[in-house]
N, C-alpha and C positions, 0 to 999 in steps of 0.2 A: 503494499498499499504506499508505503513511503516512496518506494520508487516512482511509481505513477504520480504523486503529487508532485515530486522533485521535476518529472519531466514535464507536467504541466506548467509549473512555474516557469521553468526556462524559456518554453514555447510564448509563454505571455510575454516575458523579458525581451525576448527577439522580436515580437511584435510591437513592443512600443518603442522599442530603440529605432526599428526601422520606421515608423511614422513620426518620430522626432527627427530623424534624418533627413526622412523626405520634407518636411515642414521647414527644414532650416532656409535661411536665405543662400541662394546660388552663390558661390565663390571661383569669381571669374578665373580661369586657367591662364589666359593669355593676359597681358596688363598692357596699357599704353606706353610708350616711348615715355622716360623722363629726362634723357638727353635730347633735348630739340632745339638743332640748329638751322640758320639759314645759309651760313658761308662755311668755306673749309679752305685753307691754304696748306699747302705741302710741300715737302721738300723729298724728293724719292731716290733711291738706288736701284737700276737696272741692271740686269743681267741679260747678255744674249748668248745663250750655250751653242747654237747652230752654226757650224762652219766647220771646214776641215783645215783651211788654212790660216784662220782667226777667230776670236772670240771677242766679245766686246763688253764694256760695262759702261755704264750712264748715268748721269747725273741730271735730274730733270726737276721742274718747277711744275706745281699742278693746281686749280683752282677749281672748288666747286659750289654749285649754289643747289640748294634743295628747292622742290618746287611741289605742289600739291599734298600738304600736310604729310611730307617726308617719305613718301612712297617713291617719288621719283627725283632725279638730279642730273644735272650736266655738267661736265667737266672738260677745261682745256689743260693741255699739256704740252711742255717743249722741253727737249731736253740736250745734253751735247756727250759725246760718244766717244769712248776710246778704247782703241786696237789693242786686243791681246795676241800675238802671233804666236801660231804654233809652231810646233818643233819643223815639221812639213814645209810651212813656207819658209823657214830659215834654212833648210837644207835646200831647195829648190832654188832661192838666191843664190848661197853661198856655192852651191856645187853642179848647178846646172846653168848658173847665169841668168835666170829668170829676172823679169824688170819689178821692181814694186809697183808700179803702174799697172801691172797684169790682174792684181787682186783689189778686189771690192774692198773698200773699209768705210765703214757708217761713220759718218760726222754729225750729222744732226737729224733730229726726229722729232715730230710733232702730230697731235692727234685731239680731237674734239668728239664729244659724243654722247647719248643718254646713257643712263643708268637706271635700273629697275631695282627697288630695295623691298624684297619680298619675305626677309626674316630679320625680327630686332630682337635680342636675348638680352637676357641678366643672369649673370653666371656668379656662382661665389667660388671663392678659392682660400682653402686652408681656414675655410668657417670664419674671415673675416674681411677679405678683400674683395669687393663688388665690381665685374667687371662687365661694363654694357658693351654690346657688339651689335654690328650689322653687316648683313649680306650684301654685295652690289652684283648684278648680273650686268655686262656691260657691251655696248656697242658704239664703234667708234670708226670715224674716217681721219685718215692723217696723210703724210709724207714723210719720207726716208730719203735723206740727203747722201748719196756715197760718193766715191770719189769722182768719178765721170758719170754719174748718172743719178737721177732723182726720179722716185717712183711713188705713185701713190699707195695708198693700201686701206684695208678693210681690217678692224681687229676686233676681235671677241674675246671674250674672256669672264673671269667675277674675282671679286675681293673680298675681302674680309677684314672689316676695321674692328678694333679695340679700343675702347676709351676707361681709363681711369680716374678722369675728371673730366667736369664739363667744357674743359678747354682743350685739354692735350688727349693724342690718342695715336697710335701706330696702325697702318694699313697693309695687309699683305696682298698682292695682286700677280696674277695668272694671266697671263693675254697671248695670242697668237696673233701674228701680221700676216695677213694674206695680200701680198704683192700683186697688184693689177698690172704691172707690167713683166713680160717674161723675157727674160736676159739671161745667158749663159752664166753660171755661179752665181745667181741672183736668187737666194734661197729663202722662204718664208721664214718668219723667225718666231721662235716661241721666247718669251718675256717673262722673267722674275723679278718682281720688285719690292721693296720695303718702303714704305712712307712713314716719314713723321708730319704729322698733321694739328693744324692750330685751329680750331674751331670758335664761331660768334655767331650771335645772332642779331636780328637789326631791333627787336625788343627784348624787353626782359622776361624771356621764356624759359630761359635754360634752366632746369630743375624743375620745370612745371609739365605735368603730365596733360597730354592732350585728351580733351573731351571727347 
């Protein structure tokens, strides 16, 4: 008899708990962004790893403006590139008399385009440090200036930005440049970039959630 009463008590308790949970106020799983920006300035270090005769590193500046409640943004970027010669290029020049002008060297690059921001997240590290992040899906048009050739390109890729404060953050960039000009030894480029960014708003909205 005691076992039966005990089972009935458990069933009543579970039913009461289920009703209480069902009647509680719904807790949103996704919250609005806290770090709201209108503008960003960044200094970016780029690496171009594709090329048998040389690689390139570049330093660039970028400006981003957010539009339509932080869901979209547009960015302009311009940079200067520096060559890293491969051992193959050095051997061809020293041993076989190749001319340095025979090799394409990236001098400058610039692009502009739009980004979609599908994700905004808040992460806790070591139970103390809160990091805000945004994911960007990018589509750009630009041009690359080589030693004897300037070519347009279409760039696609994504970026992941992390913010430790309302003003300062850093961004990882992964892009692919499709050159529209077909030239011997002119290869499409994969670009890995790291940006240090400074953000600000036209109004005093940083730290305020979007309604």
